[in-house]
C-alpha positions as CSV (number, residue, x, y, z in Angstrom):
1,M,1.3,-14.6,-19.2
2,S,-0.6,-14.4,-16.0
3,V,0.0,-16.8,-13.2
4,V,-2.7,-17.1,-10.5
5,F,-2.5,-18.9,-7.2
6,S,-5.2,-19.2,-4.7
7,V,-5.5,-20.9,-1.3
8,R,-9.2,-20.1,-0.9
9,S,-10.1,-23.7,-1.8
10,V,-7.2,-25.4,-0.1
11,P,-8.2,-27.3,3.1
12,G,-7.4,-25.3,6.3
13,S,-4.9,-27.9,7.6
14,V,-2.4,-27.3,4.7
15,R,-3.4,-23.7,3.7
16,L,-0.6,-21.9,5.6
17,E,2.0,-24.3,4.1
18,H,0.7,-23.7,0.5
19,W,0.5,-20.0,1.0
20,Q,4.0,-19.7,2.4
21,E,5.4,-21.8,-0.5
22,E,3.7,-19.4,-3.0
23,V,4.9,-16.3,-1.2
24,F,8.5,-17.8,-1.3
25,R,8.2,-18.5,-5.0
26,T,6.6,-15.2,-6.0
27,F,8.4,-12.7,-3.8
28,V,11.1,-13.6,-1.3
29,P,11.1,-16.0,1.6
30,L,9.0,-14.8,4.5
31,W,8.3,-16.5,7.7
32,I,4.5,-16.5,8.3
33,P,3.7,-17.4,12.0
34,E,1.3,-20.3,12.8
35,G,-2.2,-19.1,13.6
36,E,-2.2,-16.3,11.1
37,P,-5.4,-16.2,9.1
38,V,-4.5,-17.3,5.5
39,S,-6.9,-16.9,2.7
40,G,-5.9,-15.2,-0.5
41,T,-5.0,-15.0,-4.2
42,I,-1.7,-14.0,-5.8
43,S,-1.7,-13.0,-9.5
44,T,1.6,-12.3,-11.3
45,N,2.5,-10.9,-14.7
46,L,5.8,-10.1,-16.3
47,L,6.1,-6.6,-17.8
48,G,9.4,-6.6,-19.6
49,P,12.0,-6.9,-16.8
50,L,9.4,-6.2,-14.1
51,Q,7.3,-8.6,-12.2
52,V,3.9,-7.1,-11.4
53,T,2.0,-8.9,-8.7
54,T,-1.4,-8.4,-7.1
55,V,-2.1,-9.9,-3.7
56,D,-5.7,-10.1,-2.4
57,C,-5.5,-11.7,1.1
58,D,-6.6,-11.6,4.7
59,R,-4.7,-9.6,7.3
60,G,-1.5,-11.4,8.2
61,R,2.1,-11.2,9.1
62,G,5.3,-12.1,7.3
63,D,8.9,-11.6,8.6
64,R,12.1,-11.7,6.5
65,T,14.6,-13.1,8.9
66,L,18.4,-13.2,8.6
67,R,18.3,-16.9,8.1
68,L,15.8,-16.6,5.2
69,I,17.9,-13.8,3.6
70,A,21.1,-16.0,3.8
71,R,19.2,-18.9,2.3
72,D,17.7,-16.9,-0.5
73,G,20.5,-14.8,-1.8
74,S,18.3,-12.8,-4.1
75,D,18.7,-9.0,-4.5
76,F,15.5,-7.2,-5.5
77,V,13.8,-3.9,-4.8
78,Y,10.1,-4.3,-3.8
79,F,7.7,-1.5,-4.5
80,G,4.4,-2.1,-2.7
81,L,1.2,-0.1,-3.4
82,Q,-1.4,-0.7,-0.8
83,G,-4.8,-1.0,-2.5
84,S,-6.9,-1.2,0.6
85,G,-6.5,-1.8,4.3
86,D,-3.3,-1.0,6.2
87,A,0.2,-2.4,6.3
88,Y,3.3,-2.0,8.5
89,V,6.8,-2.3,7.1
90,D,9.9,-2.2,9.3
91,Q,13.4,-2.3,7.9
92,D,16.8,-1.2,9.1
93,G,15.3,0.8,11.9
94,R,12.9,2.7,9.7
95,S,9.2,2.0,9.5
96,A,6.2,2.9,7.3
97,Q,2.5,2.4,7.6
98,P,1.0,2.7,4.2
99,G,-2.7,2.9,4.1
100,P,-4.9,2.8,1.0
101,D,-3.0,4.2,-2.0
102,G,0.2,4.4,0.2
103,V,3.5,3.0,-1.0
104,A,6.5,1.2,0.6
105,L,9.9,0.7,-1.1
106,C,12.1,-2.1,0.3
107,D,15.5,-3.6,-0.6
108,T,15.1,-7.4,-0.1
109,T,18.8,-7.8,1.0
110,P,18.6,-6.6,4.6
111,P,15.9,-7.7,7.1
């Protein structure tokens, strides 16, 4: 079953709130700063025990803080394949900048 969420038609005044709620629900809690451009679509499918998700969105920032980690309590491994554009991932003093077709692997427990 495919689940699709889009904020492209949501009014700008509540778009960030709706986007953040969907990111929380689909992935893990992330703090998305006010003023970040938010327009995007999240499509999710289950493939056996795996969740496969495609995100098509504007450039933006999301931080996984200690407070959010403590509140969440989930323990997942995130494998990100960057389809286009650039990303920056920083965790435990290590960083990666996957570009198109680049990958990032993250443990969702530490920040």
